[in-house]
C-alpha positions as CSV (number, residue, x, y, z in Angstrom):
1,M,129.4,96.5,131.2
2,T,127.7,94.0,128.8
3,D,126.0,94.4,126.0
4,H,122.8,93.6,127.7
5,I,122.6,96.8,129.3
6,G,123.4,98.9,126.3
7,T,127.0,100.0,126.8
8,A,129.1,101.7,124.3
9,P,132.5,100.6,125.2
10,V,134.5,101.2,122.1
11,R,134.5,105.0,122.1
12,D,133.8,107.6,124.8
13,G,134.2,111.4,125.0
14,L,131.9,114.3,123.0
15,H,134.5,114.5,120.1
16,G,134.6,112.9,117.1
17,G,132.7,113.3,113.9
18,G,130.8,109.8,114.2
19,R,129.5,111.0,117.5
20,R,128.0,114.4,116.2
21,R,126.5,112.4,113.1
22,E,124.9,109.7,115.4
23,L,123.5,112.5,118.1
24,A,122.6,114.7,115.1
25,A,120.4,111.7,113.6
26,A,118.6,111.1,116.6
27,T,117.7,114.5,117.6
28,V,116.5,116.0,114.0
29,G,113.9,113.0,114.2
30,S,112.4,114.2,117.3
31,V,112.4,117.6,116.4
32,V,110.2,116.6,113.2
33,E,108.1,114.0,114.8
34,S,107.4,116.9,117.8
35,F,106.5,119.6,115.1
36,D,104.3,117.5,112.9
37,W,102.6,116.0,115.7
38,N,102.0,118.7,118.2
39,L,101.6,121.2,115.0
40,Y,98.0,119.4,113.9
41,A,97.1,120.2,118.1
42,V,97.8,123.5,117.7
43,L,96.5,124.0,114.8
44,A,93.3,122.1,114.8
45,P,90.9,124.8,116.3
46,Y,91.9,126.6,113.3
47,F,91.3,123.9,110.5
48,A,88.5,122.4,112.1
49,A,85.7,123.6,110.3
50,D,87.9,123.5,106.8
51,L,88.0,119.8,107.1
52,F,85.4,118.5,109.5
53,G,82.7,121.1,109.3
54,H,81.0,122.7,111.7
55,G,79.7,119.2,113.3
56,K,76.1,118.0,113.7
57,G,74.2,116.6,117.0
58,G,76.1,118.9,118.9
59,V,79.6,117.4,117.9
60,N,81.7,120.3,117.0
61,G,84.5,120.5,114.7
62,V,87.5,121.0,117.0
63,L,86.1,117.8,118.9
64,A,86.3,115.7,115.9
65,A,89.7,117.1,115.3
66,Y,91.1,116.2,117.9
67,A,89.2,112.7,117.9
68,T,91.6,112.8,114.9
69,F,94.4,113.2,116.7
70,A,93.6,110.5,119.3
71,V,93.1,107.9,116.0
72,G,96.5,108.7,115.0
73,F,97.9,107.1,118.2
74,V,95.9,104.3,117.8
75,A,98.1,103.7,114.8
76,R,101.2,104.1,116.9
77,P,101.5,100.5,118.8
78,V,101.3,98.9,115.2
79,G,103.6,100.9,114.0
80,S,106.1,100.3,116.8
81,Y,105.8,96.6,116.4
82,L,106.9,96.7,112.4
83,I,109.4,99.6,112.2
84,G,110.6,98.0,115.5
85,R,111.1,94.5,114.7
86,L,112.9,96.0,111.5
87,S,115.0,98.2,113.5
88,D,115.9,95.0,115.9
89,T,116.2,93.0,112.9
90,R,117.9,95.3,109.7
91,G,119.4,98.0,112.2
92,R,118.6,101.3,113.5
93,R,119.6,103.5,110.6
94,L,117.2,101.9,108.4
95,A,114.1,101.7,110.3
96,L,114.8,105.6,111.3
97,S,115.2,106.7,107.7
98,L,112.2,104.5,106.2
99,G,109.7,106.3,108.9
100,M,111.2,109.9,108.5
101,A,110.1,109.7,105.1
102,V,106.9,108.3,105.4
103,I,106.3,111.4,108.5
104,A,107.3,113.8,105.6
105,V,105.2,112.5,102.6
106,A,102.1,112.3,105.2
107,S,102.5,116.3,106.3
108,L,102.4,117.1,102.6
109,G,99.5,115.2,102.0
110,L,97.5,117.0,105.1
111,A,99.3,120.4,103.4
112,A,97.7,119.2,100.1
113,L,94.3,118.0,101.5
114,P,90.9,119.8,100.0
115,G,88.5,121.1,102.1
116,Q,84.7,120.1,103.0
117,R,83.6,122.7,100.7
118,S,85.8,120.9,97.6
119,I,85.4,117.3,98.5
120,G,82.5,117.3,101.4
121,V,82.8,114.3,104.0
122,W,85.9,112.9,102.1
123,A,88.3,115.7,103.5
124,A,87.6,114.2,107.2
125,V,88.0,110.9,105.9
126,L,91.4,111.2,104.1
127,A,92.5,113.4,107.4
128,V,91.9,110.3,108.9
129,V,93.8,108.2,106.6
130,V,96.9,110.3,107.1
131,R,97.0,110.5,110.6
132,V,97.0,106.9,110.6
133,V,99.6,106.9,108.5
134,Q,101.6,109.0,110.5
135,G,101.3,107.5,113.5
136,L,102.6,103.9,112.0
137,A,105.5,106.0,111.5
138,F,105.9,107.7,114.8
139,G,105.1,104.8,116.3
140,G,108.6,103.5,115.2
141,E,110.3,106.5,115.7
142,A,110.6,107.1,119.3
143,P,112.0,103.4,120.4
144,S,114.4,103.2,117.5
145,V,115.6,106.7,118.5
146,A,115.8,105.6,122.0
147,A,117.7,102.3,121.3
148,Y,120.0,104.2,118.7
149,V,120.7,106.6,121.6
150,T,121.3,104.1,124.4
151,E,123.8,102.0,121.9
152,T,125.6,105.1,121.0
153,A,126.0,107.5,123.9
154,P,129.3,107.5,125.5
155,P,129.2,105.8,128.9
156,R,130.4,109.2,130.6
157,H,127.9,111.7,129.0
158,R,124.8,108.9,128.3
159,F,122.3,111.0,130.4
160,A,123.3,114.2,128.3
161,F,122.8,112.5,125.0
162,S,119.8,111.1,126.4
163,S,118.5,114.7,127.3
164,V,120.0,116.2,123.8
165,S,117.9,113.5,121.8
166,Y,114.9,114.0,124.1
167,G,115.4,117.6,123.8
168,G,114.3,117.4,120.1
169,I,110.5,116.7,120.9
170,I,110.6,119.9,123.0
171,L,112.9,121.9,120.3
172,G,109.9,120.4,117.9
173,S,107.2,122.0,120.4
174,L,108.6,125.1,120.6
175,L,109.0,125.5,116.5
176,S,105.2,124.3,116.4
177,F,104.0,127.2,118.7
178,G,106.6,129.6,116.8
179,V,104.9,129.0,113.7
180,L,101.7,129.2,114.8
181,T,102.5,132.7,116.6
182,A,104.2,133.4,113.2
183,L,101.1,132.7,111.3
184,I,98.7,134.3,114.0
185,R,100.7,137.8,113.4
186,T,101.1,137.6,109.3
187,L,97.9,135.9,108.6
188,G,95.4,136.7,111.5
189,K,93.0,133.9,113.0
190,S,90.7,134.5,110.2
191,G,93.3,133.8,107.4
192,L,94.7,130.8,109.7
193,E,91.0,129.5,109.4
194,N,90.7,130.3,105.6
195,G,93.6,128.2,104.4
196,G,96.9,129.7,106.0
197,W,96.9,126.6,108.3
198,R,98.4,124.6,105.3
199,W,101.7,126.7,105.5
200,G,102.2,124.7,108.5
201,F,102.0,121.3,107.6
202,L,104.5,122.3,104.2
203,V,107.0,123.5,106.7
204,A,106.6,120.3,108.6
205,A,107.1,118.6,105.5
206,L,110.1,120.4,104.4
207,L,111.7,119.7,107.8
208,G,111.3,115.9,107.5
209,L,112.9,115.6,104.0
210,G,116.0,117.6,105.7
211,A,115.6,114.8,108.6
212,V,116.0,111.9,106.1
213,W,119.0,113.8,104.4
214,V,120.9,114.2,108.1
215,R,119.8,110.2,109.1
216,R,121.4,109.3,105.8
217,A,124.9,109.8,106.8
218,A,124.3,108.8,110.5
219,P,126.7,105.5,111.2
220,E,125.1,102.4,112.2
221,S,125.4,101.2,116.2
222,E,128.4,98.9,117.0
223,E,126.4,97.4,119.4
224,F,123.5,96.4,117.0
225,H,126.2,95.2,114.6
226,R,127.7,92.6,117.7
227,A,124.2,91.5,119.0
228,R,123.3,90.4,115.4
229,A,126.7,88.9,114.9
230,R,125.7,86.7,118.1
231,Q,122.2,85.4,117.4
232,R,121.9,82.2,115.9
233,P,119.2,82.0,113.1
234,G,115.6,81.5,114.2
235,G,117.1,82.9,118.0
236,R,115.1,86.0,118.1
237,P,112.1,85.2,120.4
238,P,108.5,85.9,119.6
239,F,107.0,89.5,120.7
240,L,104.6,87.8,124.0
241,R,107.7,85.8,125.0
242,T,109.9,88.9,125.1
243,L,107.1,90.8,127.3
244,R,106.7,88.1,129.6
245,E,110.6,87.6,129.9
246,H,110.8,91.2,131.1
247,R,107.4,92.1,132.5
248,R,109.2,94.1,135.3
249,S,110.7,96.3,132.2
250,V,107.4,96.3,130.5
251,F,105.7,97.8,133.9
252,T,108.6,100.1,134.3
253,V,108.2,101.5,130.7
254,F,104.1,101.8,131.2
255,L,105.0,103.8,134.0
256,N,107.4,106.2,133.2
257,T,105.6,106.6,129.7
258,L,102.5,107.4,131.7
259,G,103.6,110.2,133.6
260,G,105.6,111.6,130.7
261,T,102.8,111.6,128.0
262,V,100.2,113.0,130.3
263,G,102.5,115.4,131.5
264,Y,103.5,116.5,128.7
265,Y,100.0,117.0,126.5
266,F,98.6,118.7,129.3
267,A,101.5,121.0,130.5
268,L,103.0,121.9,127.2
269,T,99.8,121.4,124.7
270,Y,96.2,122.0,126.4
271,L,97.5,124.0,129.5
272,P,96.8,127.1,126.9
273,Q,92.9,126.3,126.6
274,Y,92.4,124.7,130.1
275,A,93.7,128.2,131.4
276,A,91.3,130.1,128.9
277,A,88.3,127.9,130.1
278,Y,88.9,129.2,133.8
279,H,89.1,132.9,132.4
280,V,92.6,133.3,133.5
281,I,93.9,134.3,129.9
282,D,93.0,134.1,126.5
283,K,94.0,131.0,124.2
284,E,95.7,132.9,121.6
285,T,98.0,135.1,124.3
286,A,98.5,131.8,126.6
287,A,99.5,130.0,123.4
288,S,102.0,132.6,122.3
289,F,103.9,132.5,126.0
290,M,104.3,128.7,125.4
291,T,107.3,129.6,123.3
292,V,109.0,130.8,126.6
293,V,107.9,127.8,128.3
294,L,108.9,125.3,125.8
295,A,112.8,127.0,125.9
296,V,112.7,127.1,129.9
297,V,111.9,123.3,129.5
298,L,114.4,122.5,127.0
299,V,117.6,124.4,129.2
300,T,115.9,122.2,132.4
301,M,116.0,119.2,130.4
302,L,120.0,119.7,129.6
303,L,120.7,120.4,133.0
304,T,118.8,117.0,134.0
305,G,120.8,115.1,131.9
306,A,124.4,116.7,132.6
307,A,123.4,116.3,136.5
308,A,122.5,112.6,136.1
309,D,125.9,112.1,134.3
310,R,127.7,114.1,137.1
311,F,125.8,112.9,140.2
312,G,124.1,109.8,139.1
313,L,120.8,108.6,137.9
314,L,119.1,108.0,141.3
315,P,119.8,111.1,143.1
316,V,118.6,112.8,140.1
317,A,115.7,110.8,139.4
318,R,114.2,110.8,143.0
319,I,114.0,114.3,143.3
320,G,112.5,114.9,139.7
321,F,110.3,111.7,139.9
322,W,108.7,112.7,143.2
323,L,108.4,116.3,143.3
324,P,105.4,116.4,140.8
325,V,103.1,114.3,142.9
326,P,102.7,117.4,145.6
327,A,103.7,120.0,143.6
328,V,100.7,119.7,140.3
329,P,97.7,119.7,142.4
330,V,98.9,123.2,144.3
331,L,99.8,124.8,141.1
332,L,96.7,124.3,139.2
333,A,94.4,125.2,142.4
334,G,97.1,128.5,142.3
335,L,96.1,129.0,138.6
336,R,92.2,128.6,138.8
337,G,91.8,130.2,142.1
338,G,93.8,133.3,140.4
339,W,96.5,133.9,143.1
340,L,99.5,132.3,140.8
341,S,99.6,133.8,137.5
342,F,99.4,131.5,134.1
343,Q,102.9,132.4,133.1
344,L,104.5,131.3,136.8
345,V,102.3,128.1,136.3
346,A,103.4,126.7,132.9
347,V,107.0,127.7,133.6
348,L,106.7,125.6,136.7
349,L,104.8,122.7,135.4
350,G,107.1,122.8,132.2
351,M,110.3,122.3,134.4
352,L,108.5,119.4,136.3
353,V,107.9,117.8,133.1
354,A,111.5,118.3,131.9
355,T,112.8,116.7,134.7
356,V,111.3,113.4,133.6
357,L,111.4,113.9,130.0
358,G,115.3,114.8,130.4
359,T,116.6,110.9,130.9
360,L,114.3,108.5,129.8
361,N,115.4,107.6,126.1
362,V,118.2,106.1,128.0
363,F,116.7,105.4,131.4
364,T,113.7,103.1,129.2
365,G,116.7,102.3,126.7
366,L,118.6,100.3,129.2
367,L,115.6,98.3,130.8
368,F,115.7,95.8,127.6
369,P,118.2,93.7,126.2
370,T,119.7,94.7,122.3
371,E,118.2,92.1,120.3
372,V,114.7,93.4,121.7
373,R,115.1,97.1,122.5
374,A,113.5,98.8,119.7
375,V,110.2,96.4,119.7
376,G,110.0,95.7,123.4
377,L,110.6,99.4,124.5
378,G,108.5,100.7,121.6
379,V,105.1,98.7,121.6
380,V,104.7,99.3,125.0
381,N,105.7,102.8,125.0
382,A,103.5,103.5,121.9
383,A,100.4,101.8,123.5
384,T,100.7,103.5,126.6
385,I,101.2,107.0,124.6
386,A,97.8,105.9,122.3
387,A,95.6,105.3,125.8
388,F,96.7,107.9,127.7
389,G,98.4,110.8,125.9
390,G,96.8,110.6,122.1
391,S,93.5,110.9,123.9
392,F,94.2,113.5,126.6
393,P,93.0,116.5,124.5
394,L,89.7,114.9,123.2
395,L,89.2,113.4,127.2
396,A,90.1,117.5,127.9
397,E,87.9,118.6,125.8
398,W,84.7,116.3,126.3
399,L,85.0,117.2,130.5
400,G,84.9,120.7,129.3
401,D,81.9,120.2,127.5
402,H,80.1,118.1,130.2
403,H,81.3,120.8,133.0
404,R,84.0,118.5,134.3
405,L,87.3,120.2,134.0
406,G,87.7,119.8,137.8
407,L,88.5,116.4,137.5
408,I,91.4,117.2,135.2
409,P,94.1,118.3,138.1
410,F,93.3,114.7,139.9
411,Y,94.0,113.1,136.5
412,V,97.3,114.5,135.8
413,T,98.4,114.2,139.5
414,V,97.7,110.5,139.4
415,C,99.4,109.5,135.9
416,T,102.2,111.7,137.1
417,A,103.4,109.5,139.9
418,G,104.1,106.8,137.7
419,P,107.5,107.9,137.0
420,A,108.1,107.8,140.7
421,V,106.8,104.4,141.0
422,G,108.5,103.2,138.1
423,L,112.3,104.2,139.4
424,L,111.3,101.9,142.2
425,T,110.7,98.9,140.0
426,A,113.6,99.4,137.6
427,M,115.7,99.3,140.4
428,R,114.4,95.6,140.5
429,V,115.6,94.8,136.8
430,P,118.7,93.4,137.4
431,S,120.5,94.9,134.2
432,F,119.4,98.1,134.6
433,A,120.4,98.1,138.3
434,A,123.8,96.9,137.5
435,A,124.2,99.9,134.8
436,V,123.6,102.5,137.4
437,Q,125.7,101.0,140.0
438,E,128.3,100.8,137.8
439,A,127.8,104.2,136.3
440,E,127.9,105.5,139.9
441,A,131.0,103.9,140.7
442,G,132.3,105.4,137.9
443,I,131.3,108.6,139.5
444,Q,132.6,108.2,142.5
445,R,135.8,106.9,140.9
446,T,136.3,110.0,138.3
447,P,134.7,113.1,140.0
448,G,134.0,116.0,138.1
449,S,134.4,113.8,134.8
450,A,131.3,115.0,133.2
């Protein structure tokens, strides 16, 4: 394969310290990113009054906390551009280390932030500032990881690496619910609301510093070095021209990110509150069960990546990308009607999300050439997440307050159809189609090699 489609032809196999360091550097950052970001969402009901007050004019503190959650996403596209350009010009490792350092410092800032009783409205203002700073860092994190994994994964285990690296996001979510469960059991609900939530963000800061240490030992992408050596001075195209030249890739990333982010934030973050709104289960019990769901999701992602390496991307993606379209409305109808338990629905929805996320890092990374991979992929990804993922808890809370929660199943179903359409669009991108066809030809020549 050519460098354009992101192949790593020099080395192969799962052995070797370099490969382990590369995979560890990508995965540990994904863990911290997801843990930090989702910890805010699951702790929001407990720190909302402390930082945002009880609200005025009918706007409650939880709604204000979720609005701040969404504001953090607005900064993501800007961070994707700034850190993405740094990643494409100065290297993946520098961008990954810088972004993680900023994330760790911002988490520490949230842990130490005084409440409204101490500094009044400035508590809310500073919380917004910290979330914007985190948003900038998170915006550059995901595309840099996707680019790094696409360029360093061995060809015969490419989607296994993709599932492990993206699995870090699920592991981070699992840890966030685990920390919430541990805090509830040790401090109780009242203890969390009276400042115990700060311990969660302190743990996040420590994990971030550990990730920075791991990434410092990771080697730079060899493919990045080759692309940089080929590049002539002033040869990097302007950003808008990059989007125009790769418009099919842009559209594919949008569709896949749309389905992945809405499915993720509904099934793995907001579902406990959705079920509690229909009096199916109380919120704390549902949140505790999400640790089981996320463990199942992680295993499903790993199996999806291994299956894509073993049988080819297209057979796995056709099933995994299309199945959520009919399944999601049926599962949610069963949950609301009481003829399906919350536990069963949560597990099945999580597995449906996992089949999309398991191949996403490499799937989207293959759509762009090395020279513009991080910024091209990142800005589209971050803008989509900001518009549809970061706003989802706020949208759901608003619909609930206005007795329109019944619209959520329709919204989620439409969004989760995105990856199915995106797969059709991706096969019209010449470099992506060539990569898939060559990989599947290799599978036919060496059956059982995965």
